[in-house]
C-alpha positions as CSV (number, residue, x, y, z in Angstrom):
1,X,-33.0,-36.4,-12.3
2,X,-34.6,-33.8,-10.0
3,X,-36.7,-34.8,-7.1
4,X,-40.2,-33.3,-7.6
5,X,-42.1,-31.4,-4.9
6,X,-45.7,-32.3,-5.1
7,X,-48.3,-29.5,-5.3
8,X,-51.7,-29.6,-3.5
9,X,-53.2,-30.9,-6.8
10,X,-53.6,-34.6,-7.0
11,X,-50.8,-35.4,-9.4
12,X,-47.5,-37.3,-9.6
13,X,-44.7,-37.0,-12.1
14,X,-44.1,-40.0,-14.4
15,X,-42.3,-42.7,-12.4
16,X,-39.7,-42.9,-15.2
17,X,-38.3,-39.6,-13.9
18,X,-37.2,-41.0,-10.6
19,X,-33.6,-40.8,-9.4
20,X,-31.3,-43.8,-9.8
21,X,-32.2,-44.8,-6.2
22,X,-35.9,-44.7,-7.0
23,X,-36.8,-41.5,-5.2
24,X,-39.3,-39.6,-7.3
25,X,-41.1,-36.9,-5.3
26,X,-41.5,-35.3,-1.9
27,X,-44.5,-33.8,-0.1
28,X,-48.2,-34.3,-0.6
29,X,-50.2,-36.3,1.9
30,X,-51.4,-39.8,2.6
31,X,-55.0,-39.3,1.6
32,X,-56.9,-42.3,0.2
33,X,-57.1,-40.7,-3.2
34,X,-53.4,-39.9,-3.4
35,X,-52.3,-43.3,-2.2
36,X,-54.5,-45.1,-4.7
37,X,-53.3,-42.9,-7.5
38,X,-49.7,-43.6,-6.4
39,X,-50.1,-47.3,-6.4
40,X,-51.9,-47.2,-9.8
41,X,-48.7,-45.5,-11.2
42,X,-46.2,-47.9,-9.6
43,X,-45.3,-45.4,-6.8
44,X,-45.3,-45.9,-3.1
45,X,-44.5,-43.8,0.1
46,X,-41.5,-44.6,2.2
47,X,-40.1,-42.2,4.8
48,X,-39.0,-41.8,8.4
49,X,-40.9,-40.0,11.2
50,X,-40.2,-36.3,11.2
51,X,-39.4,-36.2,7.5
52,X,-41.8,-35.1,4.7
53,X,-43.5,-37.8,2.7
54,X,-41.1,-39.4,0.2
55,X,-42.5,-41.2,-2.9
56,X,-40.5,-43.9,-4.7
57,X,-40.5,-46.0,-7.9
58,X,-37.4,-48.1,-7.9
59,X,-35.7,-49.6,-11.0
60,X,-35.4,-52.6,-10.9
61,X,-38.5,-53.6,-9.1
62,X,-38.8,-56.8,-7.0
63,X,-42.0,-58.8,-7.9
64,X,-43.4,-62.2,-7.5
65,X,-45.5,-63.9,-10.1
66,X,-47.9,-66.3,-8.3
67,X,-46.9,-69.3,-10.4
68,X,-43.2,-68.7,-9.6
69,X,-43.7,-69.2,-5.8
70,X,-41.0,-71.3,-4.2
71,X,-41.7,-73.2,-1.0
72,X,-38.9,-75.1,0.6
73,X,-39.4,-78.6,1.8
74,X,-39.0,-77.6,5.5
75,X,-41.6,-74.8,5.1
76,X,-44.0,-77.1,3.3
77,X,-43.6,-79.6,6.2
78,X,-44.3,-76.9,8.7
79,X,-47.5,-76.0,6.8
80,X,-48.6,-79.6,6.7
81,X,-48.3,-79.9,10.5
82,X,-51.0,-77.3,10.9
83,X,-49.0,-75.3,13.4
84,X,-50.6,-72.1,12.2
85,X,-54.1,-71.0,11.4
86,X,-54.1,-68.5,8.6
87,X,-56.8,-65.8,8.2
88,X,-57.4,-62.7,6.2
89,X,-58.6,-59.2,7.2
90,X,-59.4,-60.3,10.8
91,X,-56.7,-58.2,12.6
92,X,-55.5,-55.5,10.2
93,X,-54.7,-52.9,12.9
94,X,-52.8,-55.4,15.0
95,X,-50.8,-56.6,12.0
96,X,-49.7,-53.1,10.9
97,X,-48.8,-52.1,14.5
98,X,-46.8,-55.2,15.0
99,X,-45.0,-54.5,11.7
100,X,-44.2,-51.0,13.0
101,X,-43.0,-52.4,16.3
102,X,-40.6,-54.9,14.7
103,X,-38.9,-52.3,12.6
104,X,-38.6,-49.9,15.6
105,X,-37.1,-52.7,17.8
106,X,-34.5,-53.6,15.1
107,X,-33.1,-50.2,14.2
108,X,-34.5,-47.7,16.6
109,X,-36.9,-46.2,14.1
110,X,-39.6,-47.1,11.7
111,X,-40.9,-46.0,8.3
112,X,-44.3,-47.2,9.4
113,X,-45.1,-43.9,11.2
114,X,-48.3,-43.1,13.1
115,X,-49.4,-41.1,10.0
116,X,-48.8,-44.2,7.8
117,X,-50.7,-46.5,10.2
118,X,-53.7,-44.2,10.2
119,X,-53.7,-43.9,6.4
120,X,-53.5,-47.6,5.8
121,X,-56.2,-48.4,8.4
122,X,-58.4,-46.0,6.4
123,X,-57.5,-47.8,3.2
124,X,-58.4,-51.1,5.0
125,X,-61.8,-49.7,6.0
126,X,-62.4,-48.7,2.4
127,X,-61.6,-52.2,1.2
128,X,-58.3,-51.6,-0.5
129,X,-55.8,-52.6,2.1
130,X,-55.7,-56.2,3.4
131,X,-53.9,-58.2,6.1
132,X,-53.0,-61.9,6.4
133,X,-52.6,-63.3,9.9
134,X,-50.9,-66.4,11.2
135,X,-52.3,-67.6,14.5
136,X,-50.7,-70.1,17.0
137,X,-52.6,-71.3,20.0
138,X,-55.0,-68.4,19.6
139,X,-52.2,-65.8,19.6
140,X,-51.1,-63.6,16.6
141,X,-47.8,-65.1,15.6
142,X,-47.0,-63.2,12.4
143,X,-48.6,-61.6,9.4
144,X,-48.3,-59.1,6.6
145,X,-50.4,-56.3,5.0
146,X,-50.6,-54.6,1.6
147,X,-52.8,-52.9,-0.9
148,X,-54.8,-54.5,-3.8
149,X,-55.8,-52.9,-7.1
150,X,-57.1,-54.9,-10.0
151,X,-55.1,-58.1,-10.2
152,X,-52.1,-56.6,-8.5
153,X,-51.2,-56.9,-4.8
154,X,-48.7,-54.4,-3.4
155,X,-47.0,-55.9,-0.3
156,X,-46.0,-53.4,2.3
157,X,-44.5,-55.1,5.4
158,X,-44.5,-58.3,7.4
159,X,-43.6,-59.4,10.9
160,X,-43.1,-62.6,12.8
161,X,-43.1,-63.5,16.5
162,X,-42.8,-67.3,15.9
163,X,-40.5,-69.0,13.4
164,X,-42.0,-69.3,10.0
165,X,-45.2,-67.5,10.9
166,X,-44.9,-64.7,8.4
167,X,-43.6,-67.1,5.7
168,X,-46.6,-69.3,6.1
169,X,-48.9,-66.2,5.9
170,X,-47.1,-65.1,2.7
171,X,-47.3,-68.5,1.0
172,X,-51.0,-68.8,1.8
173,X,-51.5,-65.3,0.5
174,X,-49.8,-66.1,-2.8
175,X,-51.7,-69.4,-3.2
176,X,-55.0,-67.5,-2.5
177,X,-54.1,-64.8,-5.0
178,X,-53.3,-67.4,-7.6
179,X,-56.8,-68.9,-7.1
180,X,-58.2,-65.4,-7.6
181,X,-56.2,-65.1,-10.8
182,X,-54.0,-62.2,-9.6
183,X,-51.2,-61.5,-12.0
184,X,-48.5,-59.9,-9.9
185,X,-47.3,-59.3,-6.3
186,X,-45.2,-56.1,-6.0
187,X,-42.5,-56.7,-3.4
188,X,-41.0,-53.3,-4.0
189,X,-37.5,-53.7,-2.4
190,X,-35.2,-56.6,-2.9
191,X,-34.4,-58.8,0.1
192,X,-32.9,-62.3,0.4
193,X,-36.0,-63.5,2.2
194,X,-38.3,-62.6,-0.7
195,X,-35.8,-63.9,-3.3
196,X,-35.9,-67.3,-1.5
197,X,-39.6,-67.4,-2.0
198,X,-39.4,-66.9,-5.8
199,X,-39.5,-63.1,-6.1
200,X,-37.3,-61.7,-8.9
201,X,-36.2,-58.3,-10.2
202,X,-37.7,-56.9,-13.4
203,X,-37.2,-53.5,-15.1
204,X,-39.5,-50.8,-14.0
205,X,-40.7,-50.4,-17.6
206,X,-41.8,-54.1,-17.6
207,X,-43.4,-53.7,-14.2
208,X,-45.4,-50.7,-15.3
209,X,-46.6,-52.5,-18.4
210,X,-47.8,-55.5,-16.3
211,X,-49.4,-53.1,-13.8
212,X,-51.3,-51.3,-16.5
213,X,-52.8,-54.6,-17.7
214,X,-53.5,-55.7,-14.1
215,X,-55.5,-52.5,-13.4
216,X,-57.9,-53.3,-16.2
217,X,-59.3,-56.1,-13.9
218,X,-62.0,-55.4,-11.4
219,X,-60.8,-54.5,-7.9
220,X,-61.5,-57.2,-5.3
221,X,-62.6,-54.7,-2.8
222,X,-63.9,-55.4,0.7
223,X,-63.2,-58.0,3.3
224,X,-61.1,-60.9,2.1
225,X,-61.5,-64.5,3.4
226,X,-59.0,-67.3,3.3
227,X,-60.2,-70.5,1.6
228,X,-59.1,-73.4,3.9
229,X,-56.5,-75.8,2.4
230,X,-55.5,-79.3,3.3
231,X,-53.3,-79.1,6.4
232,X,-55.0,-76.0,7.8
233,X,-57.9,-76.0,10.3
234,X,-60.7,-73.4,9.8
235,X,-60.1,-70.3,11.8
236,X,-62.1,-70.3,15.1
237,X,-61.7,-68.6,18.4
238,X,-58.7,-66.7,17.1
239,X,-59.4,-63.6,19.1
240,X,-60.1,-65.0,22.6
C-alpha cells in the first residue's frame, strides 16, 4: 500500500489502507481538530524529532478491555500497602515531560517531541487529554497520559521513577475507567509489560468496530478526579 501525503484539508485516508507495519500517512499538523479526527478513526501520530509527522494504524492492535485487567499478587500487595497516592489531571505537563525524558535517556531520542508535548498540553486544556499520577512522599514517582473520546481511552506513554509506580497508576486508571463504563483502552503497540496486565491483540477491523460503538457515548471531557479506593489515602499536599 502507498503511504499517503496529507493535504492541508482536514482528512485522513481509511486506516485499512495502512502499510503492513501500520504506517498510513505523512504530513499534516498536530492541531486539536486533526488529532481528534485521527483518534476517532483509529489513527495516531508517532515520529522522531526532525521528521515529518507520521500517522499510524497498526494491525493487529493491542487493547485492554477493563474487565480483563490482570493484577499480580505482588502488585496487589504493593497497592494495599498504600505506598503511592494516585491522582488524575493534577500534573499533566510534568507527566508528559517525564515520559519524554525517560525515552530520551533510554535510546538517545524520543518520539515525544516538543511539538507533541505542546499539542497534547493543548488537548489537556481542552479536556480531551488526561494524566494519572503516582505520588510517593509528595514526589511524582510515575504516571501516564492519554486521550479520551466517548468510552475509549487511548494510552500514549508512561514513565516510572520508583518501582511499580506506573503500574499502580495504570491499574487505578483501568479500575476507574471500568467504574465509568469505558469499553476499551487502546494500548496501540504490543509490549510484554502491557500483555502482563491483561492487554491482548485484536484485528484492526475489530478494533475499529468497537471504537465506532465507543464514540457513540458522550465524551467525559474536562478535569478527571480519582475516586479513592481502599488502601489509598486521599491526595493531599502532593505538590509541596
